[in-house]
BAKE-94179 format. One line per 3 residues: number of its first residue (from 1); their letters; for each residue x, y, z of C-alpha. Coordinates in Angstrom, 1 decimal. Example, Ala and Ser with C-alpha at 12.3 -4.5 7.8 and 13.67 -1.06 7.14 Angstrom:
! residues 2
1> AS> 12.3,-4.5,7.8 | 13.7,-1.1,7.1
//
This chain:
! residues 380
1> XXX> -0.1,-0.1,0.1 | 3.0,2.4,0.8 | 6.2,2.8,-1.4
4> XXX> 9.2,3.9,0.9 | 12.2,5.3,-1.3 | 15.6,5.6,0.7
7> XXX> 17.3,7.1,-2.3 | 19.2,10.5,-1.7 | 18.6,11.5,-5.3
10> XXX> 14.9,11.3,-4.8 | 14.8,14.1,-2.4 | 17.3,16.3,-4.5
13> XXX> 14.9,16.2,-7.6 | 12.1,17.5,-5.4 | 11.2,21.4,-5.3
16> XXX> 12.9,22.3,-2.1 | 10.9,25.5,-1.4 | 7.5,23.4,-1.8
19> XXX> 8.8,21.0,0.9 | 9.5,24.0,3.2 | 6.3,25.6,2.6
22> XXX> 4.3,22.5,3.0 | 6.4,21.4,6.1 | 5.7,24.9,7.9
25> XXX> 2.0,24.3,6.9 | 2.0,20.9,8.5 | 3.7,22.1,11.8
28> XXX> 1.2,24.7,11.8 | -1.9,22.1,11.4 | -0.3,19.9,14.5
31> XXX> -0.1,23.2,16.5 | -3.6,24.2,16.3 | -5.2,20.9,16.0
34> XXX> -3.7,19.7,19.4 | -3.9,22.4,22.1 | -3.5,21.3,25.6
37> XXX> -6.8,22.6,26.7 | -9.7,24.5,25.4 | -7.9,27.8,25.7
40> XXX> -6.2,29.1,22.7 | -4.8,32.5,21.2 | -7.3,33.9,18.4
43> XXX> -4.9,33.4,15.5 | -4.7,29.8,16.6 | -8.5,29.3,16.2
46> XXX> -10.8,29.0,13.0 | -13.0,31.7,12.5 | -16.5,31.3,14.0
49> XXX> -18.1,31.6,10.6 | -17.2,34.4,8.2 | -13.6,35.7,8.1
52> XXX> -10.3,34.3,7.8 | -7.8,33.5,10.7 | -4.3,32.1,10.2
55> XXX> -5.5,28.9,11.4 | -8.0,29.2,8.2 | -5.1,29.4,5.9
58> XXX> -3.7,26.0,6.8 | -6.0,23.6,4.9 | -6.5,25.5,1.7
61> XXX> -2.7,26.0,1.6 | -2.0,22.4,1.6 | -4.7,22.0,-1.3
64> XXX> -2.9,24.5,-3.2 | 0.7,22.7,-2.8 | -1.5,19.2,-3.6
67> XXX> -1.9,21.1,-7.2 | 1.8,22.2,-7.8 | 2.9,18.8,-6.5
70> XXX> 0.9,17.2,-9.3 | 2.7,19.0,-11.7 | 6.1,17.9,-10.7
73> XXX> 4.9,14.2,-10.2 | 3.3,14.0,-13.4 | 4.6,16.2,-16.1
76> XXX> 7.5,14.2,-17.4 | 5.5,11.0,-17.4 | 2.5,13.0,-19.1
79> XXX> 4.8,14.1,-22.0 | 6.2,10.7,-23.1 | 3.3,8.9,-23.9
82> XXX> -0.4,9.6,-25.3 | -2.0,6.6,-23.2 | -2.5,8.0,-19.9
85> XXX> -4.3,4.9,-18.5 | -1.7,4.1,-16.1 | -1.1,7.7,-14.8
88> XXX> -5.0,7.6,-14.0 | -4.6,4.2,-12.5 | -2.0,5.4,-10.3
91> XXX> -3.6,8.6,-9.1 | -6.7,6.2,-8.4 | -4.5,3.8,-6.4
94> XXX> -3.4,6.5,-4.2 | -6.8,8.1,-4.0 | -8.1,4.6,-2.7
97> XXX> -5.3,4.3,-0.1 | -5.8,7.8,1.4 | -9.5,7.0,1.9
100> XXX> -8.8,3.7,3.4 | -6.1,5.3,5.9 | -8.8,8.0,6.8
103> XXX> -11.5,5.3,7.7 | -9.1,3.0,9.3 | -8.1,5.9,11.7
106> XXX> -11.8,7.1,12.3 | -12.8,3.3,13.2 | -9.7,2.9,15.5
109> XXX> -10.2,6.1,17.3 | -14.1,5.5,17.5 | -13.8,2.1,19.1
112> XXX> -10.8,3.4,21.4 | -12.9,6.2,22.7 | -16.3,5.0,22.5
115> XXX> -16.1,1.5,23.4 | -19.0,1.0,21.0 | -19.7,-2.1,18.8
118> XXX> -18.4,-2.5,15.4 | -21.8,-1.8,13.7 | -22.4,1.0,16.3
121> XXX> -19.0,2.5,14.9 | -20.0,2.1,10.9 | -23.4,3.8,11.9
124> XXX> -21.7,6.8,13.4 | -18.5,7.4,11.5 | -17.8,10.7,10.0
127> XXX> -18.0,10.5,6.1 | -16.3,13.8,4.8 | -13.1,14.9,6.4
130> XXX> -9.8,16.5,5.6 | -7.8,13.7,4.5 | -11.1,12.7,2.6
133> XXX> -11.2,15.9,0.5 | -7.6,15.9,0.2 | -7.9,12.4,-1.7
136> XXX> -10.9,13.2,-3.8 | -9.3,16.6,-4.9 | -6.1,15.0,-5.7
139> XXX> -7.9,12.7,-8.0 | -10.0,15.1,-9.6 | -7.2,17.4,-10.2
142> XXX> -4.8,14.6,-11.4 | -7.2,13.6,-14.2 | -7.8,17.1,-15.3
145> XXX> -4.3,17.9,-15.3 | -3.5,14.4,-17.4 | -6.8,15.0,-19.9
148> XXX> -6.9,18.6,-20.4 | -4.7,21.9,-21.2 | -4.0,24.6,-19.1
151> XXX> -6.6,26.8,-21.0 | -9.3,24.5,-20.2 | -8.4,24.3,-16.8
154> XXX> -8.2,28.0,-16.3 | -12.0,27.9,-17.8 | -13.0,25.1,-15.4
157> XXX> -11.6,27.0,-12.5 | -13.9,30.3,-13.4 | -16.4,28.0,-14.0
160> XXX> -16.2,26.2,-10.9 | -16.0,29.4,-8.6 | -18.8,31.3,-10.4
163> XXX> -21.1,28.1,-10.3 | -20.5,27.6,-7.0 | -21.4,31.1,-6.1
166> XXX> -24.6,31.0,-8.0 | -25.6,27.4,-6.5 | -25.1,28.7,-3.1
169> XXX> -26.6,32.2,-3.6 | -29.6,31.8,-5.9 | -30.9,28.0,-5.4
172> XXX> -33.7,27.9,-2.7 | -33.1,25.3,0.0 | -35.6,22.9,0.5
175> XXX> -37.7,23.2,3.7 | -35.9,26.5,4.1 | -37.6,28.2,0.8
178> XXX> -34.5,30.8,0.1 | -31.2,30.7,-0.5 | -28.9,31.6,2.4
181> XXX> -25.5,31.2,3.9 | -26.0,30.3,7.3 | -24.4,27.3,8.8
184> XXX> -27.4,24.9,9.3 | -29.8,26.3,6.7 | -27.5,26.7,3.6
187> XXX> -27.9,24.3,0.4 | -24.5,22.9,1.2 | -25.8,21.6,4.8
190> XXX> -29.0,20.5,3.3 | -27.0,18.3,0.6 | -24.7,16.8,3.2
193> XXX> -27.9,15.8,5.3 | -29.5,14.0,2.6 | -26.6,12.6,1.1
196> XXX> -24.5,11.4,4.2 | -27.4,11.9,7.2 | -26.7,13.5,10.2
199> XXX> -25.0,10.6,11.9 | -22.3,10.5,9.4 | -21.4,14.4,9.6
202> XXX> -19.2,16.3,11.8 | -19.5,15.3,15.2 | -19.7,18.9,16.7
205> XXX> -22.9,19.8,14.9 | -24.3,16.8,13.0 | -26.3,19.3,11.0
208> XXX> -23.5,20.4,8.7 | -19.7,19.4,7.7 | -16.9,21.9,7.2
211> XXX> -15.8,19.4,4.7 | -19.0,19.0,2.8 | -20.2,17.4,-0.7
214> XXX> -20.9,20.7,-2.3 | -17.6,22.6,-1.0 | -15.6,19.9,-3.0
217> XXX> -16.3,22.2,-6.2 | -14.4,25.1,-4.9 | -11.9,22.9,-3.1
220> XXX> -11.1,21.5,-6.8 | -10.4,25.1,-7.8 | -7.9,25.6,-5.1
223> XXX> -5.9,22.5,-6.5 | -6.4,23.7,-10.0 | -4.8,27.0,-8.5
226> XXX> -1.9,25.2,-7.5 | -1.7,23.4,-10.9 | -1.8,26.7,-12.5
229> XXX> 1.3,27.8,-10.5 | 3.2,24.7,-10.5 | 2.9,24.9,-14.1
232> XXX> 4.6,28.4,-14.2 | 7.4,27.5,-12.0 | 8.4,24.8,-14.4
235> XXX> 7.9,26.8,-17.4 | 11.0,27.1,-19.6 | 12.3,29.7,-21.3
238> XXX> 11.5,32.4,-18.3 | 14.0,33.8,-15.8 | 13.6,33.1,-12.4
241> XXX> 13.2,36.9,-11.6 | 10.2,37.0,-14.1 | 8.6,33.8,-12.8
244> XXX> 8.8,35.3,-9.1 | 7.8,38.8,-10.0 | 4.4,37.3,-11.7
247> XXX> 3.9,35.0,-8.9 | 3.8,38.3,-6.6 | 1.6,39.9,-9.1
250> XXX> -0.9,37.0,-9.9 | -0.9,36.3,-5.9 | -2.0,40.1,-5.0
253> XXX> -4.5,40.2,-7.7 | -6.3,37.1,-6.6 | -6.2,38.4,-2.8
256> XXX> -8.0,41.7,-3.9 | -10.3,39.9,-6.2 | -11.3,37.7,-3.1
259> XXX> -11.6,40.7,-0.7 | -13.7,42.3,-3.3 | -15.8,39.0,-3.9
262> XXX> -16.0,38.9,0.0 | -18.4,42.0,-0.2 | -21.2,39.7,-1.5
265> XXX> -20.1,35.9,-1.3 | -18.0,36.2,2.4 | -14.6,34.6,2.9
268> XXX> -15.6,31.4,4.8 | -13.6,28.2,5.2 | -16.6,26.0,6.2
271> XXX> -18.2,26.9,2.9 | -15.1,27.3,1.1 | -16.6,30.3,-0.5
274> XXX> -15.3,31.2,-4.3 | -14.0,34.5,-2.3 | -11.9,31.9,0.2
277> XXX> -10.5,30.2,-2.9 | -9.0,33.5,-4.5 | -8.2,35.2,-1.0
280> XXX> -6.1,32.1,0.1 | -4.8,30.8,-3.2 | -3.7,34.5,-3.5
283> XXX> -1.8,34.1,0.0 | -0.3,31.1,-0.9 | 0.9,32.0,-4.1
286> XXX> 2.8,35.0,-2.6 | 4.2,32.5,0.2 | 5.4,30.1,-2.4
289> XXX> 7.0,33.0,-4.3 | 8.8,34.1,-1.4 | 10.1,30.7,-0.5
292> XXX> 10.9,29.8,-4.0 | 13.2,33.0,-4.4 | 14.8,32.6,-1.4
295> XXX> 15.4,29.0,-1.1 | 15.6,27.7,-4.8 | 16.7,30.7,-6.8
298> XXX> 18.9,32.7,-4.2 | 20.1,29.4,-2.5 | 19.3,29.9,1.2
301> XXX> 18.9,26.5,2.3 | 20.9,26.3,5.7 | 17.4,27.0,7.6
304> XXX> 15.3,24.6,5.6 | 16.0,21.0,6.9 | 13.5,21.1,10.2
307> XXX> 10.8,22.1,7.8 | 11.6,19.8,4.6 | 11.6,17.0,7.5
310> XXX> 8.0,17.4,7.7 | 7.2,18.6,4.2 | 8.7,15.4,2.6
313> XXX> 6.6,13.3,4.1 | 3.6,15.4,4.9 | 1.0,12.5,4.8
316> XXX> 3.0,10.7,7.3 | 3.0,13.5,9.5 | -0.4,14.2,9.1
319> XXX> -1.2,10.6,10.3 | 1.2,10.6,13.2 | -0.4,13.8,14.6
322> XXX> -3.4,11.6,15.2 | -1.7,9.1,17.2 | 1.1,10.6,19.1
325> XXX> -1.0,13.2,20.9 | -3.3,10.3,21.5 | -0.8,8.1,23.2
328> XXX> 1.0,11.3,24.8 | -2.3,11.8,26.5 | -2.6,8.3,27.9
331> XXX> 0.9,8.8,29.6 | 0.7,9.3,33.4 | 3.2,9.8,36.0
334> XXX> 2.2,9.2,39.9 | -1.3,9.0,38.4 | -1.1,12.7,37.0
337> XXX> -1.2,13.1,32.9 | 1.8,14.8,31.4 | -0.2,18.0,30.9
340> XXX> -0.6,18.3,34.7 | 3.1,17.7,35.3 | 5.1,19.7,32.5
343> XXX> 2.9,22.5,31.7 | -0.1,23.4,33.7 | 1.8,24.5,37.1
346> XXX> 4.2,26.7,35.1 | 1.8,28.5,32.7 | -1.2,30.1,32.5
349> XXX> -4.0,28.1,31.0 | -3.7,29.9,27.4 | 0.1,29.5,27.6
352> XXX> -0.1,26.1,29.0 | -2.1,25.0,26.3 | 0.2,27.0,23.6
355> XXX> 3.4,24.9,25.3 | 1.4,21.4,25.0 | 0.7,22.2,21.3
358> XXX> 4.4,23.0,20.8 | 5.4,20.0,22.6 | 3.2,17.7,20.4
361> XXX> 4.6,19.5,17.1 | 8.2,18.6,18.4 | 7.2,14.9,19.3
364> XXX> 5.9,14.4,15.6 | 8.9,16.2,14.3 | 11.3,14.0,16.0
367> XXX> 10.0,10.9,14.2 | 9.8,12.9,10.8 | 13.4,14.0,11.5
370> XXX> 14.7,10.3,11.8 | 13.0,9.7,8.5 | 14.5,12.8,6.8
373> XXX> 18.3,12.1,8.0 | 17.8,8.7,6.7 | 16.5,9.9,3.3
376> XXX> 13.3,7.9,3.6 | 10.2,9.3,1.8 | 6.9,7.4,2.5
379> XX> 4.7,7.5,-0.6 | 1.0,6.3,-0.5
//
């Protein structure tokens, strides 16, 4: 199910700035997902509904980088053959593996925490989710990259964003009677309850899901945004300075357009609104441009290894971020959990929470550092 590569050459062929950017994103994800208690600084929490905090940038940045990675993984193979069946089957295989990993982890934690029967687990297991969306977006974007031109993908990008805007803002919601963008009464929430049923939605609400079905449409657009930038970076015949300049221009324009669209289709991560795609995609473009210029062009690489350790094995780090905090929480010394020994006595509640989250990031990083030093890349 997985491929473990130990060749040092494999690491050298990768776009280093992408690994650094992705690694920083994964580290940030672990930081915000694993606080020590219910307290957290505002930038480390998701927006309540409309709006965008730094935490809300993490997931779209990762999907953006999925798009960039597709170009680097498939471009050479796509060019050498007109029969793309094997490429599509390879993408499908990876998608299926990611989905299997998702549901095995959910099954494990439901049984471990709830101590309910197997039938009860399947009756309450969440179907949408972060890794699920990554898998689906990866497959759709891979097929689009393999089978369509960049011009076609640009048109699809626009169609997905405008079409999603029309769907969410103008189609009446059954049982409500009018289109709206409220958490429980928008069309996306209605579709999720209809298709998945409440028992298989986000446990916090059971009425809507932040990774719902309709939101996959603009999420694919985020992946296409990344493909566009990946193709631009790999474009031949342009100096790096020109590439980076235009990346900053594209990113800035996308942010401005997102802020303008926010006036009538609010920036909203849970809805993955069209304005959210442009705003976060623009910021991701600027961030990648800065990383690319400093690391791959100017050669400032001394500071990169800690972040690359996360970025080179991003999915592995994501999975470990589920298990390591879980088992750290089970460790007790003198009958007291680690949190009450290492953090609670020495910090205020909010700083103890932050310190605990940073400790979790460090614990995951240790494992990733060992893999990195041994030049091991685990591919699903």
